[in-house]
C-alpha positions as CSV (number, residue, x, y, z in Angstrom):
1,M,-11.7,-8.2,-19.4
2,S,-7.9,-8.1,-19.5
3,T,-6.4,-11.1,-17.7
4,D,-2.7,-10.6,-18.2
5,Y,-2.4,-7.7,-15.7
6,H,-0.6,-8.9,-12.6
7,W,-3.0,-7.6,-10.0
8,N,-6.0,-9.3,-11.7
9,S,-4.5,-12.5,-10.3
10,R,-4.0,-11.1,-6.8
11,I,-7.6,-10.3,-5.9
12,E,-7.6,-12.6,-2.8
13,Y,-4.3,-11.1,-1.6
14,L,-5.8,-7.6,-2.0
15,K,-8.9,-8.6,0.0
16,E,-6.7,-10.0,2.8
17,S,-4.2,-7.2,3.0
18,R,-6.2,-4.0,2.1
19,G,-9.0,-4.9,4.5
20,S,-6.9,-4.5,7.6
21,M,-4.9,-1.3,6.9
22,W,-6.9,1.3,8.7
23,N,-8.4,2.0,12.1
24,D,-11.7,3.7,10.9
25,D,-11.6,6.2,13.7
26,Y,-8.2,7.5,12.6
27,L,-9.4,8.1,9.0
28,E,-12.4,9.9,10.4
29,F,-10.0,12.0,12.5
30,L,-8.1,12.9,9.3
31,V,-11.2,13.9,7.4
32,E,-12.8,15.9,10.1
33,R,-9.9,17.3,12.2
34,V,-6.9,17.5,9.9
35,W,-8.3,18.1,6.4
36,K,-11.4,19.7,7.8
37,I,-13.7,18.4,5.0
38,D,-17.1,19.8,5.9
39,R,-18.9,19.9,2.5
40,P,-19.5,17.2,-0.2
41,V,-16.4,16.5,-2.3
42,S,-15.7,14.5,-5.4
43,V,-12.9,12.0,-5.0
44,V,-10.7,10.3,-7.6
45,D,-8.7,7.3,-6.5
46,Y,-5.6,6.5,-8.6
47,G,-5.0,2.7,-8.7
48,C,-8.3,2.0,-6.9
49,G,-7.9,-1.8,-7.0
50,L,-11.0,-3.2,-5.4
51,G,-12.3,0.2,-4.3
52,F,-11.4,-0.2,-0.6
53,M,-10.5,3.5,-0.2
54,G,-13.9,4.5,-1.5
55,A,-15.7,2.0,0.7
56,I,-14.1,3.5,3.9
57,L,-14.0,7.1,2.8
58,L,-17.6,7.6,1.6
59,P,-19.3,6.8,4.9
60,I,-17.0,9.4,6.6
61,L,-17.2,12.2,4.1
62,P,-20.1,14.6,4.1
63,E,-23.3,13.3,2.5
64,G,-23.4,13.9,-1.3
65,S,-19.7,13.1,-1.8
66,T,-18.9,11.0,-4.9
67,Y,-16.1,8.6,-5.7
68,T,-14.3,7.7,-9.0
69,G,-11.9,4.8,-9.1
70,I,-9.3,4.4,-11.9
71,D,-7.4,1.1,-12.4
72,K,-5.8,-0.8,-15.2
73,G,-7.1,-4.2,-14.1
74,G,-10.4,-5.2,-15.6
75,G,-10.9,-7.9,-12.9
76,L,-10.3,-5.4,-10.2
77,I,-12.8,-2.9,-11.7
78,E,-15.4,-5.7,-11.9
79,E,-14.9,-6.5,-8.2
80,A,-15.0,-2.8,-7.3
81,R,-18.3,-2.3,-9.1
82,S,-19.8,-5.3,-7.3
83,L,-18.7,-3.8,-4.0
84,F,-20.7,-0.7,-4.6
85,E,-23.7,-2.1,-6.5
86,D,-26.0,-2.2,-3.5
87,S,-24.5,0.8,-1.6
88,P,-26.1,4.2,-1.2
89,W,-23.1,6.1,-2.5
90,E,-22.3,7.3,-6.0
91,A,-19.3,5.5,-7.4
92,T,-17.9,5.4,-10.9
93,F,-15.1,3.3,-12.2
94,I,-12.7,3.9,-15.2
95,Q,-10.5,1.1,-16.6
96,A,-7.3,2.8,-17.7
97,D,-3.6,2.6,-17.4
98,L,-2.5,5.4,-15.1
99,E,0.5,6.1,-17.3
100,D,-1.9,6.8,-20.2
101,Y,-4.7,8.4,-18.3
102,E,-5.2,12.1,-19.2
103,P,-6.5,14.0,-16.1
104,R,-8.8,17.0,-16.0
105,A,-9.3,19.2,-13.0
106,D,-12.7,17.7,-12.1
107,Y,-12.2,16.6,-8.5
108,D,-11.8,18.1,-5.0
109,L,-9.7,15.2,-3.7
110,A,-7.2,12.9,-5.4
111,V,-6.0,9.9,-3.4
112,C,-3.9,6.8,-3.9
113,Q,-3.0,3.9,-1.5
114,C,0.1,1.7,-1.9
115,V,0.2,2.4,-5.7
116,L,3.1,4.7,-6.4
117,Q,5.7,2.3,-5.1
118,H,4.8,-0.1,-7.9
119,I,5.1,2.5,-10.7
120,P,8.4,3.5,-12.2
121,H,9.2,7.3,-11.9
122,A,6.1,7.8,-9.8
123,G,6.4,11.6,-9.9
124,I,4.6,11.5,-13.3
125,I,1.5,10.0,-11.6
126,L,1.8,12.5,-8.7
127,D,1.7,15.3,-11.3
128,K,-1.4,13.8,-12.8
129,M,-3.0,13.6,-9.4
130,K,-2.3,17.3,-8.9
131,R,-3.8,18.1,-12.3
132,S,-6.9,16.1,-11.4
133,V,-8.0,18.4,-8.6
134,V,-9.4,22.0,-8.9
135,P,-7.2,24.8,-7.5
136,G,-7.4,24.5,-3.8
137,G,-8.1,20.8,-4.1
138,R,-6.2,18.2,-2.1
139,V,-3.9,15.4,-3.0
140,V,-3.4,12.5,-0.6
141,C,-0.8,9.8,-1.1
142,I,-0.8,6.8,1.3
143,E,2.4,4.8,0.8
144,L,4.7,2.4,2.6
145,S,8.4,2.8,3.3
146,R,9.6,-0.8,3.4
147,D,12.8,0.0,5.2
148,V,10.6,1.4,8.1
149,G,8.0,-1.3,7.9
150,N,10.5,-4.2,7.9
151,A,11.9,-3.0,11.1
152,A,8.5,-2.6,12.8
153,I,7.6,-6.3,13.2
154,Y,7.9,-8.5,16.3
155,L,7.4,-12.3,16.0
156,D,7.4,-13.8,19.4
157,G,10.1,-16.4,19.8
158,L,12.0,-15.5,16.7
159,D,15.2,-13.4,16.8
160,Y,14.2,-11.4,13.8
161,A,16.7,-8.7,14.4
162,G,19.5,-11.3,14.8
163,L,18.8,-12.6,11.3
164,N,20.5,-9.4,10.1
165,V,18.5,-8.9,6.9
166,L,17.7,-5.1,7.0
167,G,21.0,-3.9,5.6
168,A,21.0,-6.2,2.6
169,A,17.3,-5.5,2.0
170,Q,17.9,-1.8,2.0
171,K,20.7,-2.2,-0.6
172,L,18.4,-4.4,-2.7
173,R,15.7,-1.8,-2.7
174,S,18.2,0.9,-3.6
175,R,19.4,-1.2,-6.6
176,D,15.8,-1.9,-7.6
177,L,15.2,1.9,-7.7
178,E,18.3,2.4,-9.8
179,R,17.3,-0.4,-12.2
180,S,13.5,-0.1,-12.5
181,G,12.6,3.4,-11.2
182,K,10.3,1.7,-8.6
183,D,10.8,3.1,-5.1
184,F,9.6,0.8,-2.4
185,C,10.6,3.4,0.2
186,I,8.6,6.2,-1.4
187,G,6.3,6.7,1.6
188,V,8.8,8.5,3.8
189,K,9.9,10.7,0.8
190,M,6.4,11.8,-0.3
191,P,6.4,15.2,1.4
192,V,9.5,16.1,-0.6
193,Y,8.1,14.8,-3.8
194,M,4.9,16.8,-3.2
195,Q,6.9,20.0,-2.7
196,Q,8.8,19.3,-5.9
197,A,5.4,18.8,-7.7
198,G,4.3,22.3,-6.7
199,L,1.8,21.4,-4.0
200,E,1.4,23.7,-1.0
201,Q,0.4,23.3,2.7
202,I,2.1,19.9,2.7
203,G,1.7,17.8,5.8
204,A,2.4,14.2,6.7
205,R,1.0,11.7,9.2
206,M,1.5,8.0,9.9
207,N,-1.4,5.6,10.1
208,D,-1.9,4.4,13.7
209,R,-2.9,0.9,12.8
210,V,-1.0,-1.8,14.6
211,T,-2.0,-5.4,14.0
212,F,-1.7,-7.8,17.0
213,V,-2.0,-11.4,15.9
214,N,-3.1,-12.9,19.2
215,P,-3.5,-16.7,19.5
216,H,-5.0,-16.3,22.9
217,G,-7.8,-14.0,21.9
218,E,-10.9,-14.4,19.8
219,Q,-10.1,-17.1,17.2
220,E,-11.9,-15.6,14.2
221,E,-10.0,-12.3,14.7
222,Y,-6.8,-14.2,15.2
223,R,-7.2,-16.1,11.9
224,R,-8.2,-13.0,10.1
225,N,-5.1,-11.0,11.3
226,L,-2.8,-14.0,10.7
227,N,-4.1,-14.4,7.2
228,S,-3.6,-10.7,6.5
229,F,0.0,-10.9,7.8
230,L,0.8,-14.1,5.8
231,A,-0.7,-12.5,2.6
232,D,1.9,-9.7,2.9
233,Y,4.6,-12.4,3.4
234,S,3.4,-14.8,0.8
235,T,6.8,-14.6,-1.1
236,V,8.7,-15.2,2.1
237,M,6.5,-18.3,2.8
238,E,7.6,-19.8,-0.5
239,M,11.3,-19.9,0.7
240,T,12.4,-23.5,1.0
241,E,15.9,-25.0,0.8
242,D,15.3,-26.4,-2.7
243,R,14.8,-22.9,-3.9
244,R,18.2,-21.6,-2.6
245,S,20.2,-21.5,-5.8
246,D,17.4,-19.9,-7.9
247,V,16.6,-17.2,-5.2
248,V,20.3,-16.4,-4.6
249,R,20.9,-16.1,-8.4
250,H,17.9,-13.8,-8.7
251,L,19.0,-11.6,-5.9
252,V,22.5,-11.3,-7.4
253,E,21.0,-10.3,-10.7
254,R,19.1,-7.6,-8.7
255,G,22.3,-6.1,-7.4
256,L,23.4,-7.9,-4.2
257,S,26.7,-9.7,-3.7
258,E,26.4,-13.5,-3.4
259,E,27.2,-13.2,0.4
260,E,24.4,-10.6,0.8
261,A,22.0,-12.7,-1.3
262,V,22.6,-15.7,1.0
263,I,21.9,-13.6,4.0
264,V,18.6,-12.5,2.6
265,F,17.6,-16.0,1.6
266,E,18.6,-17.5,5.0
267,C,16.6,-14.8,6.8
268,E,13.5,-15.4,4.7
269,R,13.8,-19.2,4.9
270,S,14.2,-19.1,8.7
271,M,11.2,-16.8,9.0
272,A,9.1,-19.0,6.7
273,E,10.0,-22.1,8.6
274,Y,9.2,-20.5,11.9
275,L,5.8,-19.2,10.6
276,R,4.9,-22.5,9.1
277,E,5.8,-24.4,12.3
278,H,4.0,-21.9,14.7
279,Q,1.2,-20.4,12.6
280,D,-1.5,-21.9,14.8
281,K,-0.1,-20.4,18.0
282,I,2.2,-17.5,17.1
283,S,2.0,-14.0,18.5
284,I,2.9,-11.2,16.1
285,V,2.9,-7.4,16.4
286,D,3.0,-5.7,13.0
287,A,3.0,-1.9,12.6
288,G,2.1,-1.1,9.0
289,C,3.9,2.3,9.0
290,L,1.7,3.7,6.3
291,F,2.9,7.3,5.6
292,I,0.0,9.7,4.8
293,S,1.2,12.7,2.9
294,Y,-1.1,15.5,1.7
295,G,-0.9,18.9,-0.1
296,I,-3.0,21.5,-1.8
297,R,-3.0,22.5,-5.5
298,P,-2.2,26.2,-5.5
299,A,-4.8,28.7,-6.7
300,L,-4.3,29.8,-10.3
């Protein structure tokens, strides 16, 4: 098993964050009413991680559908296999680097979730997804746009908007794209990328999931939702005053001015302090803003 792959060490984070991304009834609505899948299909999942997409798709898809997950991480693949070992569904897993994987048109549906934003020049992977499906097959990309997501959070009692981080964060993501080719705002752009890739009948939706971290509700649900939120903000939670110089220097190296870097640090430090102080009683509303883009591979 390869142990040096970054996501092999983030299994607990993936369990916390991926497990609360969807309202099951909305995914069922997409399958039945939007994509109108009424016969068994073969699914390939690019960057499958722990196999969560397969676990929520297969019970909704017509009986006889199959699932294949592809991921670079050996630890992730092992976890995914264990998830399905006692299930009634047919699931296969392939350990492979997506950038090296050679697709064949063996599938009816190619999906990915929160993967392309982490891959430089993601259009290469989108083209592979297209080539993975038969003519008339569907490609579905589920991706975040962090500029949108960062503005769709409400932390009760904290003047998040007043911290004034969004402008600097947008510039930081733009510089990251220029430097590394990774686009953390790819979600909102996916329909255009699909058009450029030659897909047809392109459509886009947004996931309707909104997480309400409610300290006055059922405590197990409160703790689960809070842990999921904190998992997504684990880097923020590490912000303390003694890290100021290192964080500011790192942000400047990524393309911000020193003034902008200080703004970002102060925002994240203030947010971390507030969360640490109030995490047993804080109310949070978090709209994930997952963009769901889909298109059809044209007939030959």
